[in-house]
N, C-alpha and C positions, 0 to 999 in steps of 0.2 A: 605178608598177609599181618593187619593192627589187631591184637588178640582184644577180642570183646570183654568189658570188664562187666559183671553181673551184680547190679546191686540187691543184693540178698546180705539177710544179717546171718553171720554165720554164728553157729552155738558156741558156746564158751569153753576155752579148753581150761582142762582143772587139775595136765597132769604134774607129777610131782616136777621132774626136767623144767618147768616154769616155773615153783614156786621160788622164791628169795627170801632169805633168811637174813633177816637183821637184827641190826640190835632191836628196834622198835617190836619185834614179833618174836623173839628168841624164849623170854620169860613163857608166854602163851604156849610155845612150843612143849618146851621143858616140863612146864606144869601138866600139860596135856599127857606127856609121858609117865611121868609118876601118875595121873587118873587110871590108864590104863592096866596100872598093875594093881593100884591099891586103893579106886574107887574115890568115891568123894562127890559133892556135888560143886560143881562151878558155874558160873556166868562168865560169859567171854562178851567183854564189853570194850567199846573204843569210839573215841569225839569225830574221827574222821574213816572212811573206808580204809581199813585195814589187812583184808585181804581172807577174813573169817569163813567164809561160806570157800574162797578156796581151800584153805587148809581143813576144812569139816570130811571133804572131796577125794583129799590125800588119806584123811584118816580111816573114813569105809574103804579106799582104797585098797590098804596097806593089811586093814583089819575086818574083814567081809562079815565078824561075828557080831560087829555093832548093830544095834538097832537105829538107823539114821531115817530122822524127818524132817521133810525140808518144808515149813509150815508158807499154806497158801491163805492168808487174811479172808474170813469170807463173812460178813455183815448181817447176811441174809440166813445164815443156816448156823440151827441153834447149838448153845457150848457144848450140849450134851454128845449132837452129831457128831462135833467135830473131834470130842476126844475118843468117842469112839471108833472113829476112823484113823486116829493117830495110834492108840491101841493096836488096832489092825494090823497095820503098818509095822509098831513094832515086834506083834509077833511074842515069842518067848527067848527074846534078847533080854543076854543079863544086864550090858549096857546102853545107855539111853542118850541118843546125841540129837538134838533140837537146833536150825538153822532157821532164825526166825528172820524176815524179811526187816529191813530198816524202818527206823519212822515209828509215830504210836500204832496201835492195834483195835480195830475194831470191838466196843466193847463185849461182843460174843467169843471171838477170840482170844481177847483177854484173859476171860473169864474160863474160857476153856482150857487157858495155859497153867492160871492159877490150880485149878480141877487135877491136871498134868503134872503140877510141882508135888500135889500131895498126893499124887497115887506114886510117886516114885520115893517118896517118902516114905510112905505105909509098905510098899513092897521095897523097899529097904534098895531100891535098884542106882548105881552110880547114873549121874546124869549132869552133861555136860551142854549148856545153852550157850547159844549162839547168839546173840542179840545186843544191835547198836541204837539206842534209843536215848534222844538229847533232851527230850522235854515229858515227864510224867506226871503232868497236869491235870491231864485224864484218862489216866491208869487207873484202873478200878484198886481200891485203897487196900483190897483183898490181897492183891497182883504185887503190890510193893510191897509188903509186909513177907511175902515169902521170897520174893526179892534179894531180901535182906539178910537171909537164912543163909545165901549161896555164897562161895569162897568169888567173891570178884575177882578179876586178872583181867587188866587194860590192856589194850594191845594200842600201839602205836604206826601208824603210818613214816614212811621214810623222813629223814631229817636233813641229810647233806643230800649235796650234787649227785654224789656217784652209786648212793643207794635209791634216789629217784629217777636216777639212770638206769640202772638194772632192773627198775619193776616195769617203766615205761617201756624197754628192747621186750621183756616176756611179757607184756600186755599186746605187743605188737605181733608178735610173735603167734599167741593165742589166737589171734583175730587174723593170720595168716595174711599179715600186712607189711610189706617188705621198707621198713625204716632205718636212716644210718643215722649216725652220731649226730652230723651236721645240723641235722634237725629239731635232735633232743637238745642241743647245744643253742638250737633258737630260742623251744619252748622254756628254756631255764633262764634266759637272759631278756626273753620281754614279755612271761607270765608269770603271776605269781608260782613261787616253790611251793605249791601246797599237792598232795598226792589227786585231790578231789576238783580241783581247778585242772589240773595238768592232764585228767582222763578226760572230763568233759570236754577240753582242745582236742584232743584225741579221737576223741569218737565226733566233734567237729566235722574237722579234718576228712575223717575216714568218710563220712557221707558227703562231703563236698568233693572227695577226688571223683566217687564215683558217678555223682551226678555228673559236673562237668568234663568224667571221661582223661582226668589227667594222671598223669605219674607221679608220685609223691618224688619232688627232687625239693634241695634247698629251696632252690629262687622260688618255685611253688609255692612251699611250703611258710617262705618270709609275709608274703602277701595272708596269706588265712590267718597267719597268728599274728601281725598289727590289727587285723580288722579283730579278730577273737580280742585282743587287747583292747582294743576300742569301744565294742561292745561292751565288755565288763567294765570299763570306766565308765560309762557312758550310762550304765545299770545301777554300779555301784552310788553316783554322782543324784539319779536320777529317784531312790533310796532315801538318799540323805534330806533331797525337799522335803520328799513326801513323810519324810517322819516313821518310814516302816524300818 
């Protein structure tokens, strides 16, 4: 009997066994280890997806005394209410860990983050902020000035094929998706070797496999990878002609 595939989104897994330590994240891990002992005020940043949220969940699993807030930007809620909500989540925790979603924040949330940084400084709370944002042109200047007072630690995505393969395999495991080395080799051969592109391609293939009720084999994946590569090339060409 053929097993029916369910088209559902599985929650992400942040298990320690699925974390890949490589050169791009080693400095951040070492610095956080010191932060857990000596405190300080850190800002973990990156130019591309590098696993900051995964790392944050590993920390709170191993150190449950940490106060952890996963920020959900809200343009409609006043900044004072957002700060109050975060402080309630932190409770009496001595160490504060904040995971902020990638990109620009609504002004209300950005102002709330500014006040949160001020509270942590006044209360002398060790703080680690995990936030990837490439454009601060719309960020309130008071928040930009406070970010400048934090010790910035940059994380980097994997650079070589071995590191990329290891990360892609762990992502596949977290999605409960069987993917063999042959499929990953096809991706590395025909797609740009950056983690953001490869993870996007994996997500597209995952949805396509569920939609078509197909098992993921190298033969089936090769067609999908070619189509994804063609779409990416067409998109880049369109952007060049449009001037974006």
